[in-house]
N, C-alpha and C positions, 0 to 999 in steps of 0.2 A: 387472644390478646385484645383487651378492651381499648384499642386505640384506633383512631382514624388517621390514615396517611393520605395526603394529596400531593399532587405536583412533584413527581420524583425529581430529585436533584442529580448532580453529577458525582455523588459520593459523599459520605459523611465527613471525610477529612478535608474536603474543599469547603464544605458548609461551616465546619467549626472554626475555620480561619476567621470568619466574620464575627463569630461569637467572641473569639479571643481578642479581636480588634476592639470590640465594644468594652470588654473587661479591661483592656489596657487603657483606654481613654478615661474610664471612670477612675482607675487608679491614679493616672496622671493628674486628673482634675483635682484630686484631694491634695496632692503635693504642691501644685502650682499656686493654690490659694494661699497656703501658709506664707509663701515668699511675697505674695502681693499685698498682704495685710498692712504693712507699714505705708505703702503708697496709697492704698485705699483710705487709711486713716487720715492721711494728709489731704487727699482729694475731697473727702466728705466731712472733715473735722469730726471724725467719729470717736466716741468714747471707747474705752477698753471693752466694756460689756457689749457694746454694739458690734465690735469686731468679732468677739467670741460668737455672737449669734449669726454671723455670716457662715460660720462653720456648723454651729449647733442646729440651725434651722434645717440644713440639709440632713444632718444626722438624725434629727427627730422624725422628719417626714419619711426618710429612708427606712429606719428601723421599725417604725409603727406600721407601715403599709406592706412590708415584705410578705408576711404570712398571707394576707388577703390577696395580694397580687399573684403569689404562687398558686393559691387555690383557684383563682379565676383563670389562670393560664391552663390548668388542667381541664377546665370546663369550656372555656371559650376558644382555646387555641393558643399554644405556646408561641408559635411564630408570630401570630397576630399581636399578642401583647408585647412581645419583644420589640416589634417594630413601632407600636404605639408609644412604648416607653422611650425608645430612642428619639422619636419625634418630639415628645414632651421635654426630654432632656435638652434637645437642640433649641427648642423655643425658649426654655428657661435660660440657657446659656446666652442667647441673643438678648433676652430681656436684661440679664445681669450686665452684659457689656454696654447696654444703652441706659443703664440706671442713672438717674439724676439725683438720687438721695440714698442714704444708707438704708432707709426703710424699704425702698424699692429693691435694693440689692438683696436684703435679707429675704424679702418675699420671693424674689426670683430664685434664690438658693433653695428655699423650701419647695418651690415648683420643680427644680432640678432634682431634688431628693425624691419626690414622688415619681418622676420619670425614671430615675435610677432604680427605685424599688421595683417598678413594673418590668423594666428590661432585664436587670441582673437576676431577678428571681426566676427567670426562664432559662438562663444559660445552662445550668447543670441539668435541668430536666430535659432540655433538648439534647444534651450530650448523652444522657441515659437512654433515651429512646432511639438515638442515632446509632448507638453501639450496643446491640444486644449481647455480644460476646463480652463476658466480664473482663477478660484480659485487655481487649481493645478499650473498654470503658475506663479501666484503671489507667491506661496510658494517656487517654484523652483528658481525664481528670487531673493527672499529674501535670500535663502541659497547662491546663486551665489555672491550676494553683501557681505554677511558675510564672505565667504571664501576669497574673494578678499581682504577685510580689514584685515583678519587674516594673509594673506601672507605678507602684508606690516608690520604688527606688529611683526611677528616672524623672518622676514628676517634678521634684524641686529643681533639677537641672534644666528641664524644659522651661519652667517658670523663670529661672534666673536668666536664661538666654532671651526669653521674650521681654522681660523687664529691662534687659540691657539695651535693647534696640527699639522697643515699642512702649506704648503707654499701658496702664494697668488693665484696661479692658481686653487687651490681647490674650490674657490668660483664659478668658471665656470664649472669645471668638475662635480660638484654636480647636475647640470641640466640634464646631459645626461641620467643617469639611470631613472630619473623621466619621462623624455620625452619618453623613450622606453616603460615604463609601460603605459603611457597615449596613446601611439600609438597602443600598443597591445590591450588594453581594448577597445579603440575606434573602432578598426577594427572589433571586434566581436560583440559589443553591440550597437554602434551608427548607426542609420538608415540614409541612404543617402536621401537627399531632395534637390530639386531645382525647379525653375519655368520652367515647360516644355513648356510654351508658351512665354518664354522671347524673346524679339526682339533683334536685333543686338546690340552689345555693343556701347555705346555712346562715341566714341573715342575722339571727341573734348571736351566733358564734362570731360572725364578722364584726358586729358592733362591739361585743365584749372584748375581742382580741385587740381591736384598735384602741378602745378606751383604756384597757389594762396596760398595754404596751406604752401608750402615750404617757400615762401617769407614772409608770415605772421609769422609763427612759428620761422623762422630764425631771423626775425626782433625782435621778443619778446626776444629770447635768447640773441641777441646782446645788447638789451636794458638793460638786467640784468647785462651785463658786462661793458657797456660803458656809459649808461644813455640814457634817452628817447629823449633828444634833439640833440644827436650826428647825424651829417649829414647822415652817411651811414645807421643809424638805421631808420631815417625818410624815407629815400629812400626805404629801404626794406619793411617797414610797408605800405607805400603808394602804392608801386607796388603790394603788396599782396592784399590790399583792392580793388584796381582797377581790378586786374585779377579775384578776387572772384565776383565782381560786374558783370563783363563780363560773368562769369560762370553762375550767376543767370539769366542774360539776355538770354543766350543760352538755359539753361534748360527750361525756360518758353516757348520757341519757338520750342524746339526739339520734334519730334514725339515719341522719345524713350529716355527720360531723365534718367540719372543715379540717380538723386535725384529729384523726382517729387516735384515741389514747392507747389503742392496742399496739401502735408502733413502739411505744415505750417499753413493752414487754420484751422486745428484741434488743439484746445488749449490744449488737452491732450498731444499732441506731442510738440508743440512750448513752452508751459508753462513749461513743465518738462525739456526741453532742456535748457532753461534759468536757471532753478533752479539747474540742474546738474553742469552747468558751474560755477555759483556763489558759490555753496557748495564746489566744487573742489578747487576754489580759497581760501576759508576759511580754509578747513581742511589741505591743503598743508602747511599752516603756521606752524601748530603744529609739523608736521613731519620735516619740514626744520629747524626750530629754536631750538626745545627742545633738539635734540641730541647734538647740539653745546653747548647749555647752560649747560647741564648736564656734558659734558666733559670739556669744556674750562673754564667755570665759577666755577662749583662746584667740579671739579677735579676727576670725576669718570673715570675709564678706559672705553674703547670702549665697552667691553663686559658688564660691570656693568651698563653703560648707556643704552645699548640695552635691558637688562633685565628689567629695569625700564620703558621701553616703550612698553613692551609686552601687558599691559592692553589696550593699544590703539586698537590693532587688535582684541583682545578678546571681548572688549565691543562694538566695531563696529559690530561684528558678532551678539552679543546679540540684539543690537538695530535693526539690519537689519531683524532678525527673528521676533522680536516684531512688527516691521513696517509692515511686510507682513501679520501678523495675524490681525492687526488693519485694514489694507486695505481690506482684505477679508471680514471683518465684516461690516465696515461702509463706505468704500471708501478711496481714496488715499489722498484727500485734507488735512485731519487732520494730518496724520503722516508726510506728506511733510512739512506743515506749522509748526506744533509743533516741529518736529525734527530740522528744521532750526533755530527756536527760541531758543531751548535748546542748540544747537551747538553754537549759537552766545553768549548766556549767559556764557557758559563755556570758550569761548575765551576772553570775557570781564573780567571774573574772573581771567584769566591768565595774564591780563594786570597789575595786582597789585603786584605780587611778586618782591622781590629784589634779589641781588646776594647771599644772605644767607638764602633764604627761604627753609624750610625743604621739603624733598620729599613728605611726606604725604599731605602737602598743594598742591604741584604741582599735585599729583595724583588726588586730587579732581577735578582740572581743566581738566585733561586728561579724567577722567570718564565722566564728564558732556558733554564735547565736543564730545566724541566718541559715547555716547549713542544717542545724538541728530543727529549726522551725519548718523549713521546707520539707524535710523528711516526714515530720509528724503531720503537717497540715494536709498534704496531698492524700496520704493514706487514711486519715480520719474522715476527710471529705468523701473518699471512695467508699468507706464503710457505711456512711450515712446513705449515700445514693444507692448503694447495692442492697440496702435492707428495706427500701420502700418499693411498693409495686409501681409499675410503669404508669398506671392510671392516676397515681398520686405523686408523680415525680416532681411536680411543681412545689408541693408541700415540702418534700425533702430538700429541694434547692433553696427554698425560702428559709428553712430552719438553719441551714448552713450560714447564710448571710445574717440572719437575725441574731443567732448566738454569737457570731463573730463581732457584730456591731455592739451588742450588749457587753461582751467581754472587754472591748476596747473602751467603751464609755466608763465602765467600772474602773478600769485601769487608770484613766486620766483623773477620775474623781478621787479614788483611794490613794494612789501613789502621788498624785499632784498635791493632795492635802498633806501627806507625810513629808514630801519634799519641802513644801512651803513652811510647815511647822519647824523642821530642822533649820531652814534658811533664816526664819525670823529669830529663832533662838540664838543662832550664831551671830547675826548682825547686831543683836541686842548688846553684845560686848563692846560695840563702838561707843556706847554711852560712857564707858569707863576710860576711853582713850581720847575722844574728841568732844569738844563742847560745841554743839550745833543747835540751831533752832529746832523746836519740836516738830514743825512741819517737814523739816529735812529728814529727821529720823523716820517719820511716817512714810515719806517717799522711798527711802532706802529699804524699809521693811516691806514695802509693797511688792517689789520684784527686783531682780538683778538688773533688768533693763533700766528701771527708774533710778536705781542706785548709780549706774554709770552716767546717766544724764545729769543727775544732781552733782556728781563728782566734777563734771566739766565746769561748774561755776565756782570752784574753789582753787586756791593756790596749789601748785604742783605737789607739795608734800602732803597736804590734806587730801587732795584728789587721789593720790596713789594709795593712801591708807584705806579710803572708802572702796576703791576698785579692788584692792587686794583682799580685804575682808569679805566683801560681797561675793567675789568670785570663789573664795574658799568656802563660804557658806553655801552657795549654790551647789558646788561640787560635792560637799558633804551630804546635802539633801538628795542629790541625784544618785550618788553611790549607795545610799541607804535604800532608796527606791529600787535600784537594780538588784540589791541583795534580796529584798522581799520578792521581787518578780522572779528571780532565779530560784528561790526556795519553792515558790508556787509551781514553777515549771517542773522541778525535780519531783515534787510530791505528785503532780499530775502524771508524770512518766511512770512512777511506781504504781499509782492507782490503775493505770491502763493495763498493767499486767494481770489484774484481777477482774476488771470489768469489761474489757474488750476481747471478744473471741478472735482467735487467730484467723480463721476463715469466716468470711462474711456470711452471716446467716440469712438465707433468702426470706423475702417477705411472705407473710401469711395473708393471702388475698381473701 
């Protein structure tokens, strides 16, 4: 085995507790920020585009650096980079809490994204080398997937509680004590591992991967803001594709590639990568749209809406644990395919509600979608990690996170554009019902939130018409987006029957 192990710990199951804690806080961080955005907007008098970049700056840095950080972990030490990443994330969180301008907050979020990429890209690789027995690894990966889903589920609730009793900066300060606990526990219990025969770092590959992923992800983000046919968006996406094609060409010819293209010959790797991307595309729809639906359409407070989304994380965790058990017993194909199909059915179910649908009905869709996603996600992740050699476990771990991030970004850009298009088309009908100033129509067409704010300045009868029409328009756009996401998930589940082997094919070192 081309691995170096130092400082024996007290057992892998104790060690991974601190990995799970780190995964949990990164998931929570994403959820708490969304609830804090209105307060941050008021504190810094920030524009909508600036608020979007408090999230996008993190996503961009995170997605762009994952592959590089996973590769460096294989060479420099996975435990070392996990700890350095946690430290950077903690420093970024403190800087965010102390921000005196929106620009400083955006920069701090980018710094947090870099730390997140460094730390999270090591989590699955540490699990792989800690559990040489495939059955133990499958169980550990299942818990990892469940904890990650749980973090996203409870994040909004944590954010709601913090904002209920403290100021906006508390959503960043909460990260610091948890980071300290993960650092301390990781120091004593996680074993160091790396490829002791690693060749020199593939610097051209690193540069090309960073440049290509930056252009691609930035282009996707801009597409969500401006539309896919906007000239600058087309340029960014085209440049990203070209650079990544050059990256693939270089990696095929390099004597020491950072991402060996031979991995893609293994369908346990390639098939699962495709499925993780498509599943991330689908599940992100429910996270992105339902919080807005519960607050802006059904009138729940941010905390009340967050509480109603808790089942999402809990059920994903249950599904992930069930998926790992099924995979250990009969292989990964059934939980991946069945999970994707169930997830798709749940999303299609959510394409039928209207603006007045009761929460118990919505809960049914949340439950079905979440259980299916958990089943598929844990098994697809296990397939990826089981198909890469231990010496390149960091690359496998980074690919899981990278494809998930890209899938989520595409979801928000594509389905967000579809939802906005339906919304604008529906509220356009207001022109035939109400005689309003042109700037009022523009504000209503901008978003449902703007429409409700505008409605507050009119008499009751006019206000109710605006609120009713905009709520129906948003719901129509949301349900169409859910239908598309559901179809994608069902197609992915059928595709998995043909491209994912039932038993994970071992790596060819």
